[in-house]
N, C-alpha and C positions, 0 to 999 in steps of 0.2 A: 649400343649401336648408334652411329650418327644418323641423323634424320634428314637426308637430302630430299628436296622436293623433286620428284621424278616426273618426267614427261616423255613418253615413248617417241613422240614426234621429234623431240629435240635431237635424238640420236641420228635421225635420218634426214632432217631438214637441211637444205643447203646452208653452208656457213657464210654469214654476211660479213661485210667489212664495216657496217654501221655500228658505232660504239653501243648505242642503245640496244640494237638487236643482239649484238654479241653478249652483252651483259645478261639479257633475258634468256638467251640460249644456254649460257653457262650456268645460270641459276636453275634451269630446268633439267639439266643432265646430271646423272649420278657421277660422283668422282670415281666410282668403280669402272665406269666406261672411260678407261684411261685415254684411249686414242682421241676421242672426240673432245673430252674435257681439256686435255693438254693442248690440243690444237686451238680451242677457243681461248684458253689463257694466253697462249703464245701470241695470238692476234691482238688480244687486249693489251698485252705488254707493248706491242708495236705502236698502237694508237693511244697509249696512255697520255701522251702530251696533248691530245685533243679532248681529253675527258674533262667534264665539269667537276667542281669540288665534290658534289654529291656522288657523281659516278666514280670518282677516285675512292671514296669511302666504300662504295659497293665492291670495287675491285679488291680493296683490302680485305673485305669480308670473304670474298671468294678465295683469295690466297690463303687466308687463315683456315678455311674449310679444307683446302687441299692438304695443308700441313696436318690437320687433325686426322684426316682419313689415312694419311701415310704413317700415323702413329707418333708424330712429333708433337706430343701434347705440351711439352715444355715451351714451345714457341707459339703454338696455336692458342692456348688458353689466355695468356696475357693480351694477345692481339684482339681476340673476341671479347674479352672482358672490357678492354678499353673502348671498343666500339659500342658495346651495350650501355656503358656508363656515360659516354661523352657525346655520341651523335644526337642531333636534334630530330632526326628522322625516326618517328615512332615505329614504322614498319621494320627498318633496318635494325633498330635497337631490339625489337621483339625477336627477329630472326637470330641475332647474335646471342641474345639471352638463352634462347632454346638450345643453341649449340653449346653454350657454357654449361648448362645443366647436364647435357650429355657427357661432356669432357670431365666434369667433376665426378660424375658417377664412374666413369672409366678409371679415374685415379683414386677411387674409394673415399672421396671426400663428400660423404653423404649429407652431413649436417649443412655444409655450405650449399649443396645442391638443393636441399629443401628450403633454405633461406632464399635462394634465387628463385625458386618455383613460385613462392607466394605472390611477389609482384608480377610475375609472368601471368599467373591466373587472373590477377586484377586487370591486366591489360587485354586479356583474351576477348572479352565482349566488345572492345573498341576496334578490334581488327575486322575489317570487312573483306579483305582479299581471301579467297578460298584457300589458296596454297599456303598462305601465312598461318591461317587458323589450323590447317592440317598439320603443319610443322609443330605448332604449339601443343596441340592435342596429343601428337605422337610422343613428344618429350615427356609430357605429363603422365601418360599411361605407362610408358616404359619405367619411369622413376618409381611410380607406385607399385609396379610389379616387382622391381628390384627390392623394395622395402617390405614386401610381403603384404601390402595393402591391396589385396586382389579385388575386393568389391569396388573400391575407388577406381582401380585400373579398368575394370570392365565397364564402369559407368562412362569414363572418358572414351574408351574404345567404341562403345555404342554410339556416342555422339559423333565420333570420327566417321563411322560407317554411314550415319545419317547424313552427314555433310559432304560425303564423297561425290565427286562429279566425274571421276574417271576410274579405270580399273586399278591403276597403281594405288590410289588413295584407299579404295575399297579393300584391296589386298592387305594394305598396311593395317587397316582397322580390324579386319577379320583375324589377321595373325595375332595382333596384340590382345584381342579378346580371347581367342583360343589358347594363347600362351598363358594368360592369367588363369583360365579355367584348368589348364593342364597342370600348372605349378601348384595350384591350390588342391589338386586331387578331387575336384568337384565331379560328382556323378552326372552333372549336366552335360559334360563333354562326351559326345558319342560320334559315331561315324556320320549320322544324319546331321549333327550340328556342324560338322566339318565340311559338309557339301558346299555351302555357299562360299566359304573361304577358298575351297579348292577351285571353284568355278571362277571367282574373281581373280585369284592369283594366276590361274591358267591364262587369263587374258592380259595380265600385267607384263609378261615377258620375263627375262632373267634379271629382275631387280633383286636387290639385297633382301627385301621383305618377301618376295616370291620364293626365293631360295630358302629363306628361314622357315616359310610355311611348309615347304617340302620336308625340311628337317623335323618340324613339329609332327607332321603326319607319320614319318618314320618312327619317331620316339613313341607316338601313340600306338603304333603297331607293335613295337617292342614290349610296351607295357601290357598289351593284350596277348602277347605270345605269338604274334604273326611274324616270325623271323624272315620268312621268304619274301613277304611283301615289303618288309622294312629294308632288306638288303637291296631289293630292286630300286626302291625310291632313292636310297643313298647313293648307289652306284650310278644311277642316271643323272643325278644332280651334281655329283662330286666334280666332274670336269668343269662345269659352269662355275662352281664355287671357286675353283682354282683360278679361273680366268678373272673373276671379280676381284680376287686378291685381298679380301678383308680378313686379317689373321684370326680374330676371335671366331668368325664363322667357319673358316677352314679347319681350325682345331676342333670345333664341335663335331663337324662331319667326320673327321679322322678318328677321334676318340670313340664316337658311337659306332663307326664301322668296325673298329677293333673289338668293341663289346659284343656286337652282333656276330662277328666271325667266331669269337670265343664260344658264344652260346651254340653256334652251329658246329662246334668241335673242329674248327679250322685254326689251330694255334699259330701256324706260320704266318697266315694273313693277319691274324689278330695282333701278333707281335710287330709286324711290319707297320700297320696303321697306328699302333700305339706309339712306336718310336717316331713316326712322322708327326703325330700330334704334339709330342714333347718338343720336337725341333721347332715346330710352328709357334709353340707357346714359350719359347726361350725367355721372352721378356715378360711373361705373365705366369709366374710360378704358382701363385695361389688362385687357381681357378678350378671350376668343376671339371672341365675337360682334362686338365693336367692330372687331377686326382683320379679320374676315370682311367686314364692311360696307364698310370702306375699300378692301379689295381689289376688291370688286364695283364700287364707284364708279370706281376706277382703270381697270378693264377697260372699263366703259361709256364713259368719256372717251376711252380709247385707241381704241376702235372708232369713235367719232365724230370722231376726228382733233383733239380738243381737247387739244393737248400740254400747255398750262399746267395745266389741271385734272387731267390724268392725272398729271403730275409732282407736283402738290400732294397728291393722294390717295395716290400711291405713297409719298411721304415720310411721310405720316401712318400708312400701313399699316406701314412699317418700324419707326417709333417705337413704335406700339401693339403690334406683334408682338414686338418686343424686350422691351417691358415685360411682356407676357404670358409670354414664355419665362423672363424673370427670376423671375416668380412661380412657374412650374413648378419652376425650379431651387431656389427657396427652400423649396418643399414637400418635395422630395426631400432637401434638405440638412437640414431640420428633423427629418425622420424618421431620417436617419443620425445626427445629433447625439444624439437621445434614445436610439436603439438602442445607440450606442457607450457612452453613460453607463451604461446597464443592463449592457452586456457588461463594462465595467470593474468594476462592483460585483460581478458574478458571478466575474470573474477574481480579485478580491481575496479573496472567500470561498474560492475553490478554493485559492489560495495559502496561506491560513491553515490549511486542512485539510491541505495538504501539510506545512506546518511542524509541525503536531501529530503527524502520522505520523512525521516525522523524529525528534521528541522521543521517541516510543515505541520507536524503533529504537536508542536510545542504548546499551542493554545489549549490542547486538551489535557496537558499535564496537571493543571490546577484541580481538575475533577478526578483524575485517575492517577495521582502521583505515585502511589505505592505499586499498583498493578503495572503501570507503564514503565516505572523505574525497573521493576524486576524483568519485564520483557526486554527493555533496552539492554540491561546487563546480560541477559541470556543471548540476545542477538550479537552483542559485542563479543562475548565468549566464543560463539559459533564462528564469527568472522575471524577472530584471532586464531582459533583452532584450524579453520580452513586454510588461512594464509600460512600458518605454521606447517600444516601437513603438506601443502603444495611446495613450500620452500624446502622442506626436508626431502621430498621426492626429487625435486630438481637437483638439489645438492648431491644426493646419492647417485643420480644418473650422470651428473657431471664428473663425479669421482671415478665412476666406472669408465667413462669415456677417456679420462686422463690416463688411466692405466694402459689404454690401447695406444697412447701417444708417446711412449717412452723410447721408441725405436726410430732410427733414421729411415725415412721412406725409401731411399734409393739403395742403401747398402745393407740394411737390416741390422746394423750394430746400434749401440746406444747413441741417442742424440746428445748434444752438449750438456743440457741441463741434467739429464739423468746420469751421465758419466760423472759430472762434478759431484752430484749428491752421493753416488756410490763410492767415488774415490775418497771423499772426505770421511765417510763412514769406515772404509777399509783402512785408511791411514790412522784413524783413531785407534782401531783395533791393533794395528802393528805397533804403535807407540806404547800402548798399555802392555802388550805381551813381549816387547823388546825384539821384534822381528824386523828383518831387512825389508826394504821396499825400494823400487826404482820407478821413476816416471820417464816415459819415452814419448817424445813428440816427433811426428814424421810429416813431411810435406813433399808432395809430388813436384818434381822439378819441371819448370817450363810448362805447367799444365794449361795455362791460358792459351799458349800457342796451339796445343792439341785442340781445344775448343774452337779457336779462330780458324785453324787450317783444315780441320776434319769434321767439325760440327759437334753439337752437344750430345748427339746420340753416341758417337764414338767416345767422347769425354766421359759420359755416364758409364759406358762399358769399361773403360779404363779404371774408373774409381771402384766399380764393383769387383773387378778381377784383382786389383791391387789389394783390396780388403781380404779377398779370399786367399791370396798368396800369404798374407801376414797371419791370418787365422790358423794356418796349418802349423805355425810355430808357437801358438799360444796354448796355455793350459786352461782348464775349466775355471780355475780360480782367478785368472787374469781378467782385467777390465779392458775393454776396447770400445772407443767411441769416436764419433765424427764431431770435430770441434767447429767446423765451418769450411765450406768450399772444398779444397783439396788437403786440408790439414786434419790430422788424426792424433789421438792421444791414447797411450796404453799405461796401465799401472800394473806392475808385476810384483806381487807381494811374496815374501818368503823365498827370495831368489837372490843369490850372491851377485855382486857386481860383475865378476868375470863371466859368470854364466849368462847374465843379462846381455853383456856385450856380444857374446858368441851368438845368442839367439837373434839379437837385433841385426848382426851382420848377415845371418842366414836370411832374415826377412829382406834386407837390402838386395841381396843377390836374387831372391825369389821375385821381388818386384821388377827387377831389371829383365827378368825372363817372361814377364807378363805379355801374352799375345793380345792385341787389340781387336782381333777378328778381321773378317774380309773387308768391312768398310773402313777399317783403320790400318790397312797394310802400309808398312813403312813408318809407323808410329814408334818412336823410341821412348820408353818409359823408364824413369829412374826416380829415386826418392832420397831425400836427405833426412838424417835422424839426429835428434839431440837427446842426450841421456843425462838425467840428474838422479843421484842416489840420496835417500833419506839420511844415510850415515853422514853425509857432508852438508846437505842442504836443509836437514830437519824434516819434520813430519807435517808441516803446514803446506797444504796443496798450493796456495798462492805462490809461496817461495819456490817450491819444486817446479811449478810451471814457468816461473820467471827464469830459473837457472837452466831448465831444459830448453827454453826458448832461446836463451843466449847461446847454448851449445848448438842448437839447430841453425841459427844464423851464422855461427862460425863455420859450420859445415857448408852453408851456402857460399860464404865468402871464399872458402878455400877450394871451390871448384864443383860443389854439389856431388850427388851420388856417393855419399860417404856417411860414416857414423862419427859423431863428435861427442866426447864426454865433458861435462862441466868440470872446471878447474884444470883445463888444458890437457887432460889425458884423454886420448881418443884412439880409435883403431885406424890404422892406415889402410884404407880399402884398395882393392883392385878395381879401378874405375871401369865400369862397363861401357 
């Protein structure tokens, strides 16, 4: 969750035309308060010519926050990272860094988030402004909860509560502390413990953290079996959550409403909210709320005796839950990797200190040469063993992390390096066994225009749906990888050339029918394909890719949206 600094007065105070006042008001209002925030940003845009260089940097920061809240992480993260690394204003750099940590967590880039967190914590004691410290403490507590380090999260949440000077900050601290206790399953969390948080969040208004605290109370009631109380809390807050419009929070409410309605034997309502949660989470397939929604749909279908629907939803639940668990593992692994790197540095410093002490003891070696020599050897062996052990553990953790990085983050297919490695291995097998193999390169036509005219969100959706369209015509033994940007590669083993050309033509037609969704209405999608066969180009991947690339660019030159075969034989397509 992003960590805006909230101020209830900002939502009701008259909107000034003074740039300094406008910046302060925009900083203090949540982006979820769309009307006020957008009005402030519009006025700032009008007076941007009167802003000082420092005020323009502040406006860039606010614009990046607006992009982040809207879910446009691809645009927001580089902007915030540049501000954090380049600005000379320590307060603005701290704010931007806190938001960078939030966005890295949202994109499952946990190791980078922890690397960013360490200098943020180093700067925290130097920050004197209360709202800036609250923002830093919030980002820290949230990241530690995500990584399963609940004791650390509770420690920072307690500090946040202690430093709170308004209801919004206190609500945030009580939510983060209660959430860490809830996730850890601690017996310390009870109705009495939740009382202070309930009181603080009741005064905070309909902020994101106040609504999240209501969700936490409902989840606690569900765990305690108080379904009637849980449904009342969820139903009372759900309209406010919809107005706030933060998709992850909306999906949590909807999936939990589905779960509670199912427990209350209300399958129609359960299925309704489960489907709404899936629609809300369309861009977040591997999340706890998505897995919860699929499980509810499985239970509903199972009760209705619809075996086919039950099986389909169970399979989706298993895939989604596995993906969610992989994300949890990645969080813990990232924390361990960064912690181990810090420990190794500390160990190296300690060993240097030991060596300095040994040098200081050189004068005593004349009297105790044998005893000291043996002690020195023993210490040296212990040092080497310790360094070797830590190096082994770090290497093992890195290897595990690398296994998680073989897929393209956007499309879910192989990334370039893993595709090349697997393709070379498969071609070696085909050469030894005398089997056919064909390499196909495809490139989406005029894709840059899609990004320029409709935005990167539509462009990303086009890439994902084009990949899905092609996957329907691939076998489990075929390789499919993203080579870069809008270019993809396929290796089809044990498949004759005529059959390959037929399947590639089907893919071309399927890509041309790809819908871009509501935001991309009017987008025309097509792809050009280049095919090279091992029978004519050999089994070396480099040569196959060169020949397929030649065929691909011939298809581009001849008008795009077609399939071209290396050595001048190609299918004459019906251009869409």
